[in-house]
C-alpha positions as YAML, in Angstrom:
chain: A
units: angstrom
residues:
- id: 1
  name: MET
  ca: [17.91, -8.21, -15.50]
- id: 2
  name: ILE
  ca: [15.82, -6.18, -13.08]
- id: 3
  name: ARG
  ca: [12.65, -4.74, -14.58]
- id: 4
  name: LEU
  ca: [11.51, -1.27, -13.66]
- id: 5
  name: PRO
  ca: [8.13, -1.13, -11.94]
- id: 6
  name: GLU
  ca: [5.17, -0.19, -14.10]
- id: 7
  name: CYS
  ca: [2.72, 2.64, -13.54]
- id: 8
  name: PRO
  ca: [-0.57, 1.09, -12.35]
- id: 9
  name: ILE
  ca: [-2.56, 3.49, -14.58]
- id: 10
  name: CYS
  ca: [-0.77, 3.51, -17.97]
- id: 11
  name: GLN
  ca: [1.70, 0.60, -17.54]
- id: 12
  name: LYS
  ca: [4.72, 2.72, -18.57]
- id: 13
  name: ALA
  ca: [7.99, 1.89, -16.85]
- id: 14
  name: VAL
  ca: [8.56, 4.09, -13.81]
- id: 15
  name: ALA
  ca: [12.17, 5.20, -13.58]
- id: 16
  name: PRO
  ca: [13.79, 5.46, -10.15]
- id: 17
  name: ALA
  ca: [13.37, 8.95, -8.74]
- id: 18
  name: THR
  ca: [16.52, 11.03, -8.59]
- id: 19
  name: ASP
  ca: [14.73, 14.21, -7.51]
- id: 20
  name: PRO
  ca: [12.42, 13.64, -4.52]
- id: 21
  name: ALA
  ca: [10.45, 16.78, -5.40]
- id: 22
  name: SER
  ca: [9.28, 15.27, -8.70]
- id: 23
  name: ASN
  ca: [8.62, 11.78, -7.37]
- id: 24
  name: TYR
  ca: [5.16, 10.47, -8.24]
- id: 25
  name: ALA
  ca: [5.87, 6.85, -7.25]
- id: 26
  name: PRO
  ca: [4.36, 4.41, -7.88]
- id: 27
  name: PHE
  ca: [2.99, 6.44, -10.80]
- id: 28
  name: CYS
  ca: [4.92, 7.79, -13.79]
- id: 29
  name: SER
  ca: [3.46, 11.29, -13.71]
- id: 30
  name: ARG
  ca: [1.25, 13.71, -11.87]
- id: 31
  name: ARG
  ca: [-1.54, 12.94, -14.33]
- id: 32
  name: CYS
  ca: [-1.56, 9.22, -13.50]
- id: 33
  name: LYS
  ca: [-1.43, 10.01, -9.79]
- id: 34
  name: GLU
  ca: [-4.49, 12.26, -10.13]
- id: 35
  name: VAL
  ca: [-6.35, 9.70, -12.27]
- id: 36
  name: ASP
  ca: [-5.85, 7.18, -9.46]
- id: 37
  name: LEU
  ca: [-7.12, 9.68, -6.86]
- id: 38
  name: ILE
  ca: [-10.22, 10.39, -8.95]
- id: 39
  name: ARG
  ca: [-10.90, 6.66, -9.24]
- id: 40
  name: TRP
  ca: [-10.71, 6.32, -5.44]
- id: 41
  name: CYS
  ca: [-13.03, 9.29, -4.96]
- id: 42
  name: GLU
  ca: [-15.56, 7.86, -7.42]
- id: 43
  name: GLY
  ca: [-15.58, 4.55, -5.56]
- id: 44
  name: ARG
  ca: [-14.14, 2.50, -8.42]
- id: 45
  name: TYR
  ca: [-11.77, 0.69, -6.09]
- id: 46
  name: ALA
  ca: [-13.26, -1.53, -3.41]
- id: 47
  name: ILE
  ca: [-12.32, -4.18, -0.91]
- id: 48
  name: VAL
  ca: [-14.09, -7.28, -2.17]
- id: 49
  name: GLU
  ca: [-13.54, -9.49, 0.87]
- id: 50
  name: LYS
  ca: [-16.42, -9.53, 3.34]
- id: 51
  name: LEU
  ca: [-15.51, -8.24, 6.78]
- id: 52
  name: ASP
  ca: [-15.98, -10.90, 9.42]
- id: 53
  name: PRO
  ca: [-16.02, -9.50, 13.00]
- id: 54
  name: ALA
  ca: [-14.81, -12.81, 14.49]
- id: 55
  name: ARG
  ca: [-11.84, -12.90, 12.11]
- id: 56
  name: GLN
  ca: [-11.00, -9.28, 12.89]
- id: 57
  name: LEU
  ca: [-10.95, -10.07, 16.60]
- id: 58
  name: GLU
  ca: [-8.66, -13.05, 16.00]
- id: 59
  name: GLU
  ca: [-6.28, -10.95, 13.91]
- id: 60
  name: LEU
  ca: [-6.31, -8.19, 16.49]
- id: 61
  name: ALA
  ca: [-5.61, -10.67, 19.30]
- id: 62
  name: SER
  ca: [-2.77, -12.33, 17.37]
- id: 63
  name: GLY
  ca: [-1.27, -8.91, 16.63]
- id: 64
  name: GLN
  ca: [-1.40, -7.96, 20.29]
- id: 65
  name: ASP
  ca: [0.21, -11.29, 21.24]
- id: 66
  name: ALA
  ca: [3.09, -10.57, 18.86]
- id: 67
  name: GLU
  ca: [3.50, -7.07, 20.34]
- id: 68
  name: LEU
  ca: [3.61, -8.50, 23.88]
- id: 69
  name: GLU
  ca: [6.24, -11.05, 22.84]
- id: 70
  name: ASP
  ca: [8.34, -8.27, 21.30]
- id: 71
  name: GLU
  ca: [8.08, -6.21, 24.48]
- id: 72
  name: LEU
  ca: [9.12, -9.16, 26.64]
- id: 73
  name: LEU
  ca: [12.13, -9.88, 24.42]
- id: 74
  name: THR
  ca: [13.31, -6.25, 24.46]
- id: 75
  name: ASP
  ca: [12.93, -5.98, 28.26]
- id: 76
  name: GLU
  ca: [15.41, -8.83, 28.87]
...
């Protein structure tokens, strides 16, 4: 059986949206969506991994290599 996703704020099951105008995904309601926004604004969420400039350059270079390979494949 497939489980419905849970709201990250209150852990209620989030039903699939049938009306795009009332879609608060991945949250169950407007309230939970606003609680999450407030938490971001207060700085409660943070990236805990230290940023390493050398690693960033490696990731950037590998990403560019993949883009170049894609361009070469589509040109053929």
